[in-house]
PDB file of the backbone (N, CA, C, O) and the ligand in Angstrom, with CONECT records:
HET     ZN  A 101       1
ATOM      1  N   UNK A   1       2.863   1.726 -12.450  1.00  0.00           N
ATOM      2  CA  UNK A   1       1.419   1.931 -12.013  1.00  0.00           C
ATOM      3  C   UNK A   1       1.325   3.222 -11.010  1.00  0.00           C
ATOM      4  O   UNK A   1       2.137   3.295 -10.087  1.00  0.00           O
ATOM      5  N   UNK A   2       0.407   4.169 -11.177  1.00  0.00           N
ATOM      6  CA  UNK A   2       0.198   5.386 -10.516  1.00  0.00           C
ATOM      7  C   UNK A   2      -0.954   5.275  -9.311  1.00  0.00           C
ATOM      8  O   UNK A   2      -1.751   4.339  -9.239  1.00  0.00           O
ATOM      9  N   UNK A   3      -0.908   6.229  -8.515  1.00  0.00           N
ATOM     10  CA  UNK A   3      -1.538   6.113  -7.263  1.00  0.00           C
ATOM     11  C   UNK A   3      -3.010   6.544  -7.174  1.00  0.00           C
ATOM     12  O   UNK A   3      -3.703   6.459  -6.160  1.00  0.00           O
ATOM     13  N   UNK A   4      -3.347   6.960  -8.222  1.00  0.00           N
ATOM     14  CA  UNK A   4      -4.542   7.504  -8.535  1.00  0.00           C
ATOM     15  C   UNK A   4      -5.783   6.317  -8.216  1.00  0.00           C
ATOM     16  O   UNK A   4      -5.797   5.281  -8.882  1.00  0.00           O
ATOM     17  N   UNK A   5      -6.538   6.503  -7.425  1.00  0.00           N
ATOM     18  CA  UNK A   5      -7.795   5.493  -7.492  1.00  0.00           C
ATOM     19  C   UNK A   5      -7.457   4.709  -6.002  1.00  0.00           C
ATOM     20  O   UNK A   5      -8.247   3.870  -5.569  1.00  0.00           O
ATOM     21  N   UNK A   6      -6.224   5.060  -5.276  1.00  0.00           N
ATOM     22  CA  UNK A   6      -6.072   4.515  -3.963  1.00  0.00           C
ATOM     23  C   UNK A   6      -6.806   5.411  -2.993  1.00  0.00           C
ATOM     24  O   UNK A   6      -6.509   6.605  -2.968  1.00  0.00           O
ATOM     25  N   UNK A   7      -7.641   4.982  -2.276  1.00  0.00           N
ATOM     26  CA  UNK A   7      -8.298   5.656  -1.075  1.00  0.00           C
ATOM     27  C   UNK A   7      -8.025   5.050   0.332  1.00  0.00           C
ATOM     28  O   UNK A   7      -7.647   3.884   0.440  1.00  0.00           O
ATOM     29  N   UNK A   8      -8.210   5.814   1.349  1.00  0.00           N
ATOM     30  CA  UNK A   8      -8.350   5.250   2.629  1.00  0.00           C
ATOM     31  C   UNK A   8      -8.892   3.831   2.840  1.00  0.00           C
ATOM     32  O   UNK A   8     -10.099   3.736   2.619  1.00  0.00           O
ATOM     33  N   UNK A   9      -8.361   2.876   3.163  1.00  0.00           N
ATOM     34  CA  UNK A   9      -8.955   1.663   3.368  1.00  0.00           C
ATOM     35  C   UNK A   9      -8.565   0.749   2.125  1.00  0.00           C
ATOM     36  O   UNK A   9      -8.832  -0.449   2.220  1.00  0.00           O
ATOM     37  N   UNK A  10      -8.023   1.164   1.100  1.00  0.00           N
ATOM     38  CA  UNK A  10      -7.548   0.296   0.018  1.00  0.00           C
ATOM     39  C   UNK A  10      -6.399  -0.734   0.450  1.00  0.00           C
ATOM     40  O   UNK A  10      -5.504  -0.454   1.247  1.00  0.00           O
ATOM     41  N   UNK A  11      -6.524  -1.708  -0.057  1.00  0.00           N
ATOM     42  CA  UNK A  11      -5.406  -2.865   0.151  1.00  0.00           C
ATOM     43  C   UNK A  11      -4.523  -2.672  -1.110  1.00  0.00           C
ATOM     44  O   UNK A  11      -5.039  -2.717  -2.227  1.00  0.00           O
ATOM     45  N   UNK A  12      -3.128  -2.447  -0.930  1.00  0.00           N
ATOM     46  CA  UNK A  12      -2.190  -2.237  -2.048  1.00  0.00           C
ATOM     47  C   UNK A  12      -1.240  -3.437  -1.878  1.00  0.00           C
ATOM     48  O   UNK A  12      -1.072  -3.985  -0.788  1.00  0.00           O
ATOM     49  N   UNK A  13      -0.592  -3.838  -3.081  1.00  0.00           N
ATOM     50  CA  UNK A  13       0.327  -4.882  -3.204  1.00  0.00           C
ATOM     51  C   UNK A  13       1.742  -4.132  -3.695  1.00  0.00           C
ATOM     52  O   UNK A  13       1.768  -3.679  -4.839  1.00  0.00           O
ATOM     53  N   UNK A  14       2.665  -4.030  -3.018  1.00  0.00           N
ATOM     54  CA  UNK A  14       3.943  -3.408  -3.564  1.00  0.00           C
ATOM     55  C   UNK A  14       5.016  -4.550  -4.097  1.00  0.00           C
ATOM     56  O   UNK A  14       5.091  -5.722  -3.726  1.00  0.00           O
ATOM     57  N   UNK A  15       5.637  -4.019  -4.851  1.00  0.00           N
ATOM     58  CA  UNK A  15       6.798  -4.788  -5.570  1.00  0.00           C
ATOM     59  C   UNK A  15       7.592  -5.521  -4.421  1.00  0.00           C
ATOM     60  O   UNK A  15       7.559  -6.751  -4.382  1.00  0.00           O
ATOM     61  N   UNK A  16       8.196  -4.912  -3.627  1.00  0.00           N
ATOM     62  CA  UNK A  16       9.102  -5.291  -2.838  1.00  0.00           C
ATOM     63  C   UNK A  16       8.247  -6.056  -1.569  1.00  0.00           C
ATOM     64  O   UNK A  16       7.286  -5.439  -1.110  1.00  0.00           O
ATOM     65  N   UNK A  17       8.518  -7.114  -1.117  1.00  0.00           N
ATOM     66  CA  UNK A  17       7.986  -7.815   0.021  1.00  0.00           C
ATOM     67  C   UNK A  17       8.709  -7.202   1.302  1.00  0.00           C
ATOM     68  O   UNK A  17       9.871  -6.799   1.251  1.00  0.00           O
ATOM     69  N   UNK A  18       8.012  -7.168   2.334  1.00  0.00           N
ATOM     70  CA  UNK A  18       8.297  -6.475   3.469  1.00  0.00           C
ATOM     71  C   UNK A  18       9.072  -7.678   4.274  1.00  0.00           C
ATOM     72  O   UNK A  18       8.621  -8.808   4.087  1.00  0.00           O
ATOM     73  N   UNK A  19      10.134  -7.545   5.105  1.00  0.00           N
ATOM     74  CA  UNK A  19      10.813  -8.583   5.785  1.00  0.00           C
ATOM     75  C   UNK A  19       9.920  -9.500   6.599  1.00  0.00           C
ATOM     76  O   UNK A  19      10.345 -10.579   7.012  1.00  0.00           O
ATOM     77  N   UNK A  20       8.655  -9.068   6.837  1.00  0.00           N
ATOM     78  CA  UNK A  20       8.009 -10.155   7.458  1.00  0.00           C
ATOM     79  C   UNK A  20       7.210 -11.008   6.617  1.00  0.00           C
ATOM     80  O   UNK A  20       6.364 -11.792   7.047  1.00  0.00           O
ATOM     81  N   UNK A  21       7.508 -10.829   5.389  1.00  0.00           N
ATOM     82  CA  UNK A  21       6.891 -11.792   4.161  1.00  0.00           C
ATOM     83  C   UNK A  21       5.765 -11.510   3.834  1.00  0.00           C
ATOM     84  O   UNK A  21       5.113 -12.425   3.331  1.00  0.00           O
ATOM     85  N   UNK A  22       5.177 -10.308   3.971  1.00  0.00           N
ATOM     86  CA  UNK A  22       3.918  -9.690   3.542  1.00  0.00           C
ATOM     87  C   UNK A  22       4.094  -8.745   2.425  1.00  0.00           C
ATOM     88  O   UNK A  22       5.042  -7.966   2.520  1.00  0.00           O
ATOM     89  N   UNK A  23       3.359  -8.685   1.410  1.00  0.00           N
ATOM     90  CA  UNK A  23       3.470  -7.867   0.329  1.00  0.00           C
ATOM     91  C   UNK A  23       2.188  -6.681   0.253  1.00  0.00           C
ATOM     92  O   UNK A  23       2.096  -5.732  -0.525  1.00  0.00           O
ATOM     93  N   UNK A  24       1.386  -7.040   1.192  1.00  0.00           N
ATOM     94  CA  UNK A  24      -0.028  -6.335   0.931  1.00  0.00           C
ATOM     95  C   UNK A  24      -0.039  -5.298   2.260  1.00  0.00           C
ATOM     96  O   UNK A  24       0.382  -5.626   3.370  1.00  0.00           O
ATOM     97  N   UNK A  25      -0.535  -4.143   1.964  1.00  0.00           N
ATOM     98  CA  UNK A  25      -0.528  -2.836   2.856  1.00  0.00           C
ATOM     99  C   UNK A  25      -1.760  -2.239   2.842  1.00  0.00           C
ATOM    100  O   UNK A  25      -2.372  -2.128   1.780  1.00  0.00           O
ATOM    101  N   UNK A  26      -2.226  -1.823   3.923  1.00  0.00           N
ATOM    102  CA  UNK A  26      -3.596  -1.205   4.046  1.00  0.00           C
ATOM    103  C   UNK A  26      -3.400   0.301   4.072  1.00  0.00           C
ATOM    104  O   UNK A  26      -2.642   0.818   4.892  1.00  0.00           O
ATOM    105  N   UNK A  27      -4.111   1.034   3.139  1.00  0.00           N
ATOM    106  CA  UNK A  27      -3.774   2.388   3.043  1.00  0.00           C
ATOM    107  C   UNK A  27      -4.620   3.209   4.116  1.00  0.00           C
ATOM    108  O   UNK A  27      -5.838   3.047   4.192  1.00  0.00           O
ATOM    109  N   UNK A  28      -3.984   4.032   4.883  1.00  0.00           N
ATOM    110  CA  UNK A  28      -4.676   4.693   6.223  1.00  0.00           C
ATOM    111  C   UNK A  28      -4.859   5.932   5.798  1.00  0.00           C
ATOM    112  O   UNK A  28      -5.996   6.346   6.026  1.00  0.00           O
ATOM    113  N   UNK A  29      -4.032   6.800   5.170  1.00  0.00           N
ATOM    114  CA  UNK A  29      -3.958   8.227   4.924  1.00  0.00           C
ATOM    115  C   UNK A  29      -3.443   8.304   3.371  1.00  0.00           C
ATOM    116  O   UNK A  29      -2.527   7.615   2.923  1.00  0.00           O
ATOM    117  N   UNK A  30      -4.232   9.309   2.602  1.00  0.00           N
ATOM    118  CA  UNK A  30      -3.592   9.562   1.299  1.00  0.00           C
ATOM    119  C   UNK A  30      -3.316  10.900   1.186  1.00  0.00           C
ATOM    120  O   UNK A  30      -4.029  11.647   1.856  1.00  0.00           O
ATOM    121  N   UNK A  31      -2.198  11.539   0.299  1.00  0.00           N
ATOM    122  CA  UNK A  31      -2.091  12.943   0.317  1.00  0.00           C
ATOM    123  C   UNK A  31      -0.633  12.993  -0.420  1.00  0.00           C
ATOM    124  O   UNK A  31      -0.402  12.205  -1.337  1.00  0.00           O
ATOM    125  N   UNK A  32       0.269  13.872  -0.023  1.00  0.00           N
ATOM    126  CA  UNK A  32       1.513  13.954  -0.514  1.00  0.00           C
ATOM    127  C   UNK A  32       2.207  12.918   0.010  1.00  0.00           C
ATOM    128  O   UNK A  32       3.054  12.532  -0.795  1.00  0.00           O
ATOM    129  N   UNK A  33       2.204  12.344   0.960  1.00  0.00           N
ATOM    130  CA  UNK A  33       2.635  11.176   1.747  1.00  0.00           C
ATOM    131  C   UNK A  33       1.692  10.115   2.049  1.00  0.00           C
ATOM    132  O   UNK A  33       0.701  10.423   2.710  1.00  0.00           O
ATOM    133  N   UNK A  34       1.830   9.020   1.701  1.00  0.00           N
ATOM    134  CA  UNK A  34       0.795   7.841   2.046  1.00  0.00           C
ATOM    135  C   UNK A  34       1.268   7.148   3.450  1.00  0.00           C
ATOM    136  O   UNK A  34       2.400   6.818   3.802  1.00  0.00           O
ATOM    137  N   UNK A  35       0.003   7.040   4.140  1.00  0.00           N
ATOM    138  CA  UNK A  35       0.408   6.150   5.401  1.00  0.00           C
ATOM    139  C   UNK A  35      -0.085   4.807   5.250  1.00  0.00           C
ATOM    140  O   UNK A  35      -1.282   4.567   5.097  1.00  0.00           O
ATOM    141  N   UNK A  36       0.878   3.859   5.291  1.00  0.00           N
ATOM    142  CA  UNK A  36       0.508   2.370   5.161  1.00  0.00           C
ATOM    143  C   UNK A  36       0.739   1.512   6.115  1.00  0.00           C
ATOM    144  O   UNK A  36       1.820   1.607   6.697  1.00  0.00           O
ATOM    145  N   UNK A  37      -0.056   0.634   6.453  1.00  0.00           N
ATOM    146  CA  UNK A  37       0.177  -0.419   7.328  1.00  0.00           C
ATOM    147  C   UNK A  37       0.282  -1.645   6.749  1.00  0.00           C
ATOM    148  O   UNK A  37      -0.437  -1.954   5.800  1.00  0.00           O
ATOM    149  N   UNK A  38       1.330  -2.590   7.345  1.00  0.00           N
ATOM    150  CA  UNK A  38       1.526  -3.908   6.757  1.00  0.00           C
ATOM    151  C   UNK A  38       0.580  -4.752   7.294  1.00  0.00           C
ATOM    152  O   UNK A  38       0.344  -4.761   8.503  1.00  0.00           O
ATOM    153  N   UNK A  39       0.011  -5.470   6.491  1.00  0.00           N
ATOM    154  CA  UNK A  39      -0.963  -6.472   6.779  1.00  0.00           C
ATOM    155  C   UNK A  39      -0.253  -7.592   7.613  1.00  0.00           C
ATOM    156  O   UNK A  39      -0.884  -8.290   8.407  1.00  0.00           O
ATOM    157  N   UNK A  40       0.933  -7.713   7.417  1.00  0.00           N
ATOM    158  CA  UNK A  40       1.748  -8.951   8.016  1.00  0.00           C
ATOM    159  C   UNK A  40       2.020  -8.567   9.663  1.00  0.00           C
ATOM    160  O   UNK A  40       1.667  -9.367  10.530  1.00  0.00           O
ATOM    161  N   UNK A  41       2.584  -7.458   9.966  1.00  0.00           N
ATOM    162  CA  UNK A  41       3.210  -7.190  11.165  1.00  0.00           C
ATOM    163  C   UNK A  41       2.666  -5.893  11.693  1.00  0.00           C
ATOM    164  O   UNK A  41       3.054  -5.420  12.761  1.00  0.00           O
ATOM    165  N   UNK A  42       1.597  -5.221  10.794  1.00  0.00           N
ATOM    166  CA  UNK A  42       1.033  -4.117  11.601  1.00  0.00           C
ATOM    167  C   UNK A  42       2.031  -2.633  11.481  1.00  0.00           C
ATOM    168  O   UNK A  42       1.715  -1.524  11.912  1.00  0.00           O
ATOM    169  N   UNK A  43       3.132  -2.956  10.859  1.00  0.00           N
ATOM    170  CA  UNK A  43       4.085  -1.910  11.033  1.00  0.00           C
ATOM    171  C   UNK A  43       3.636  -0.562  10.282  1.00  0.00           C
ATOM    172  O   UNK A  43       3.206  -0.785   9.150  1.00  0.00           O
ATOM    173  N   UNK A  44       3.642   0.641  10.625  1.00  0.00           N
ATOM    174  CA  UNK A  44       3.098   1.873   9.977  1.00  0.00           C
ATOM    175  C   UNK A  44       4.114   2.481   9.027  1.00  0.00           C
ATOM    176  O   UNK A  44       5.094   2.908   9.638  1.00  0.00           O
ATOM    177  N   UNK A  45       4.164   2.627   7.866  1.00  0.00           N
ATOM    178  CA  UNK A  45       5.222   3.614   7.204  1.00  0.00           C
ATOM    179  C   UNK A  45       4.493   4.706   6.553  1.00  0.00           C
ATOM    180  O   UNK A  45       3.332   4.548   6.174  1.00  0.00           O
ATOM    181  N   UNK A  46       5.068   5.699   6.424  1.00  0.00           N
ATOM    182  CA  UNK A  46       4.798   7.070   5.482  1.00  0.00           C
ATOM    183  C   UNK A  46       5.821   6.826   4.281  1.00  0.00           C
ATOM    184  O   UNK A  46       7.028   6.609   4.394  1.00  0.00           O
ATOM    185  N   UNK A  47       5.116   6.906   3.176  1.00  0.00           N
ATOM    186  CA  UNK A  47       5.708   6.714   1.896  1.00  0.00           C
ATOM    187  C   UNK A  47       5.337   7.985   0.825  1.00  0.00           C
ATOM    188  O   UNK A  47       4.146   8.224   0.625  1.00  0.00           O
ATOM    189  N   UNK A  48       6.283   8.717   0.206  1.00  0.00           N
ATOM    190  CA  UNK A  48       5.820   9.941  -0.574  1.00  0.00           C
ATOM    191  C   UNK A  48       5.134   9.335  -1.785  1.00  0.00           C
ATOM    192  O   UNK A  48       5.482   8.252  -2.256  1.00  0.00           O
ATOM    193  N   UNK A  49       4.235  10.008  -2.228  1.00  0.00           N
ATOM    194  CA  UNK A  49       3.264   9.666  -3.450  1.00  0.00           C
ATOM    195  C   UNK A  49       4.291   9.306  -4.576  1.00  0.00           C
ATOM    196  O   UNK A  49       4.162   8.233  -5.165  1.00  0.00           O
ATOM    197  N   UNK A  50       5.346  10.203  -4.908  1.00  0.00           N
ATOM    198  CA  UNK A  50       6.137   9.722  -6.104  1.00  0.00           C
ATOM    199  C   UNK A  50       6.889   8.494  -5.899  1.00  0.00           C
ATOM    200  O   UNK A  50       7.126   7.898  -6.950  1.00  0.00           O
ATOM    201  N   UNK A  51       7.318   7.967  -4.870  1.00  0.00           N
ATOM    202  CA  UNK A  51       8.079   6.762  -4.475  1.00  0.00           C
ATOM    203  C   UNK A  51       6.967   5.662  -4.764  1.00  0.00           C
ATOM    204  O   UNK A  51       7.110   4.770  -5.600  1.00  0.00           O
ATOM    205  N   UNK A  52       5.834   5.840  -3.965  1.00  0.00           N
ATOM    206  CA  UNK A  52       4.925   4.751  -3.964  1.00  0.00           C
ATOM    207  C   UNK A  52       4.323   4.347  -5.416  1.00  0.00           C
ATOM    208  O   UNK A  52       3.792   3.258  -5.631  1.00  0.00           O
ATOM    209  N   UNK A  53       4.494   5.478  -6.482  1.00  0.00           N
ATOM    210  CA  UNK A  53       4.248   5.036  -7.820  1.00  0.00           C
ATOM    211  C   UNK A  53       5.052   4.183  -8.383  1.00  0.00           C
ATOM    212  O   UNK A  53       4.659   3.434  -9.278  1.00  0.00           O
ATOM    213  N   UNK A  54       6.273   4.185  -7.935  1.00  0.00           N
ATOM    214  CA  UNK A  54       7.286   3.305  -8.414  1.00  0.00           C
ATOM    215  C   UNK A  54       7.213   1.693  -7.794  1.00  0.00           C
ATOM    216  O   UNK A  54       7.510   0.659  -8.391  1.00  0.00           O
ATOM    217  N   UNK A  55       6.794   1.828  -6.619  1.00  0.00           N
ATOM    218  CA  UNK A  55       6.620   0.702  -5.679  1.00  0.00           C
ATOM    219  C   UNK A  55       5.578  -0.097  -6.016  1.00  0.00           C
ATOM    220  O   UNK A  55       5.800  -1.306  -6.083  1.00  0.00           O
ATOM    221  N   UNK A  56       4.305   0.385  -6.280  1.00  0.00           N
ATOM    222  CA  UNK A  56       3.028  -0.374  -6.300  1.00  0.00           C
ATOM    223  C   UNK A  56       3.068  -1.217  -7.395  1.00  0.00           C
ATOM    224  O   UNK A  56       3.504  -0.828  -8.479  1.00  0.00           O
ATOM    225  N   UNK A  57       2.594  -2.496  -7.183  1.00  0.00           N
ATOM    226  CA  UNK A  57       2.271  -3.362  -8.228  1.00  0.00           C
ATOM    227  C   UNK A  57       0.823  -3.650  -8.495  1.00  0.00           C
ATOM    228  O   UNK A  57       0.563  -4.055  -9.628  1.00  0.00           O
ATOM    229  N   UNK A  58      -0.297  -3.490  -7.524  1.00  0.00           N
ATOM    230  CA  UNK A  58      -1.505  -3.723  -7.579  1.00  0.00           C
ATOM    231  C   UNK A  58      -2.276  -2.972  -6.650  1.00  0.00           C
ATOM    232  O   UNK A  58      -1.871  -2.806  -5.499  1.00  0.00           O
ATOM    233  N   UNK A  59      -3.482  -2.449  -7.103  1.00  0.00           N
ATOM    234  CA  UNK A  59      -4.392  -2.193  -5.876  1.00  0.00           C
ATOM    235  C   UNK A  59      -5.562  -3.035  -6.042  1.00  0.00           C
ATOM    236  O   UNK A  59      -6.221  -3.277  -7.054  1.00  0.00           O
ATOM    237  N   UNK A  60      -5.696  -3.461  -4.759  1.00  0.00           N
ATOM    238  CA  UNK A  60      -6.730  -4.605  -4.469  1.00  0.00           C
ATOM    239  C   UNK A  60      -7.946  -3.876  -3.810  1.00  0.00           C
ATOM    240  O   UNK A  60      -7.777  -3.033  -2.930  1.00  0.00           O
ATOM    241  N   UNK A  61      -9.076  -4.207  -4.236  1.00  0.00           N
ATOM    242  CA  UNK A  61     -10.199  -3.784  -3.679  1.00  0.00           C
ATOM    243  C   UNK A  61     -10.367  -4.267  -2.198  1.00  0.00           C
ATOM    244  O   UNK A  61      -9.779  -5.297  -1.869  1.00  0.00           O
ATOM    245  N   UNK A  62     -10.956  -3.747  -1.493  1.00  0.00           N
ATOM    246  CA  UNK A  62     -11.146  -4.086   0.117  1.00  0.00           C
ATOM    247  C   UNK A  62     -11.633  -5.692   0.063  1.00  0.00           C
ATOM    248  O   UNK A  62     -11.010  -6.616   0.586  1.00  0.00           O
ATOM    249  N   UNK A  63     -12.936  -5.817  -0.717  1.00  0.00           N
ATOM    250  CA  UNK A  63     -13.336  -6.869  -1.064  1.00  0.00           C
ATOM    251  C   UNK A  63     -12.877  -8.168  -1.724  1.00  0.00           C
ATOM    252  O   UNK A  63     -13.433  -9.267  -1.750  1.00  0.00           O
ATOM    253  N   UNK A  64     -11.563  -7.704  -2.320  1.00  0.00           N
ATOM    254  CA  UNK A  64     -11.116  -8.542  -3.485  1.00  0.00           C
ATOM    255  C   UNK A  64     -10.593 -10.003  -2.834  1.00  0.00           C
ATOM    256  O   UNK A  64      -9.939  -9.882  -1.798  1.00  0.00           O
ATOM    257  N   UNK A  65     -10.772 -11.124  -3.241  1.00  0.00           N
ATOM    258  CA  UNK A  65     -10.210 -12.109  -2.729  1.00  0.00           C
ATOM    259  C   UNK A  65      -9.046 -12.470  -3.566  1.00  0.00           C
ATOM    260  O   UNK A  65      -9.023 -12.195  -4.765  1.00  0.00           O
ATOM    261  N   UNK A  66      -8.028 -13.112  -2.932  1.00  0.00           N
ATOM    262  CA  UNK A  66      -6.778 -13.426  -3.795  1.00  0.00           C
ATOM    263  C   UNK A  66      -6.534 -15.004  -3.557  1.00  0.00           C
ATOM    264  O   UNK A  66      -5.596 -15.575  -4.114  1.00  0.00           O
TER     265      UNK A  66
HETATM  266 ZN    ZN A 101       5.389  -6.462   7.678  1.00  0.00          ZN2+
END
């Protein structure tokens, strides 16, 4: 899956679950590097776009229910 369509405020799901048990992240910044905030523990990480392409499982709309 690619990262086109991801905007600041998007919620994304990654293939790998964070150690806190959460797999959803809020996108805070987009660009060459993406700034993500874990919805479980609020940890902030920066991920290069090409890495995120491989890690991402799903883009959830902000208003999507799961
Ligand atoms: Zn976490």
